[in-house]
N, C-alpha and C positions, 0 to 999 in steps of 0.2 A: 504494500499499499504506500503510495506516495502522497505526502502532504503538501498542499499549497502553502505559500508563505503565510506566516501567522498575521493576524489582523490586530488592530488596536483593541477591538472588542473581544469579549471571551469566545466568540464564534470562531470556528476553523472550518475551512473548506477542504474536503478530501476529494481527490480525483478518483472517481469510481468508474467501473466499466461503463460503456455507453448505454444510455437509457432509451434513446430513441423517442422521447416525449417532447411535445410542444415546440418543435423547431419551427420558427417562423421564417420562411424563405420563399422564393418564387415557386418552388415545387411542393411546398407543404400542404397547402389547401386548408389549413386550420383557421378557425375563426378567432378574432381577437376576444370573443366572449368567453373563452376558455377560462377556468378558474385560475387565480393567482397561484404562483408556485412558491414553495419554500425557497429560501435563498440557496440552499444546497442544490436543489433540483434545477433552478435557474442557472447556477454556475456550471453544473454538469452538462446541461443542455448546450450552453455556449461554448464551453471548452470542447465538447465532443464535435461540434460543428467546425470549429477552427482546426482541430486535429484532423478531421476528414478532409479538410480543404487546404492542406499545406502544412499546417501546424507551426509555422514560424510566427510566433506571437508579435514580434517586432514589426511585421508587415500589416498588423491589424490595428484598428482604432476602436476604442470603446467609449461609451457614455451612457448617460441616463436621460430619459425623456418621458413626459406625459403623453406625447404623440410621436411614437417612434417612426412612423411612416413620414411625417413632415420632417423630422430631424434627418432621417437618412436621405430621403429623395430630394428635398428642397434645400435644407441647410448645408448638407455635406455633398450634394450633387451625386449621390451614388446611383448609378444606372440600375434599374430593376433586374436586369439580366446578370449583374455582377453577384459576387458572393457577399452575403449579409445575413444576419440573424438577429432576432430580438426575442426577449422573453419577459413575461411579467413576474413581478415580485409581490409579496403580500403587502409591503409597505415601503415607504421611502428609506427607512433605516436598512432594510434588507437590500434594496437596490444599491445603496451606497457601499455596503459591505461586498456585494458581488463585484461592483465596479472596482473597488480597492484591490480585491484579489486578482482581477483580470490585469490591472496595472502592474501588480507585483510580478505576474508572470511575464510581463514584457510588452503588453499592448500599449500603444500610444493613447493619450487622452489627457484631459485636464481634470483632476479630482474635484468633485463637488461643483463642477462648472455647468451641469445639466439643469433641467427644470427643478426648481426647488421642491416641487411636490411630485416629482417624476417617480413612477414605480416600474418603469419598463427599462431594462438594460439592453443595449444594442451593441453590435459589433459589425464592422465591415472591413473588407480587404482593401487597403489603400491602393490607389492606381493613379495614373496621370490625370485622370478625369475627376477624381474625388477631391473634396475640400476639407480635410481634417483640421480642426482648430488646434494648433499647438502652441 
């Protein structure tokens, strides 16, 4: 079992075998009305997607949003055909913890720079077309 970097909070995120749940991507077809996930499941979902799509965390950007589609496709200019993922968390504190763990793994992003009440964690593969905020 491999542990992700320790967080400032008592919670720890453990990288588990792939779950295959709630991956929001162009091919997933899942609805946004799915129930909010625990921080652990959201973390597992996003890391699984990144690992299956190259696994080089330094090439990915992560953040938090209350409207992940707007953030991805308008703010960051991510083409819908590119590699991206977002997952809901139960509350803003959980989304911040997941974001912090992804940043510790090497993803780009600005901690606590997303929507103040955002409960969706998102990640996308950076490209020449995307606009990550660094």
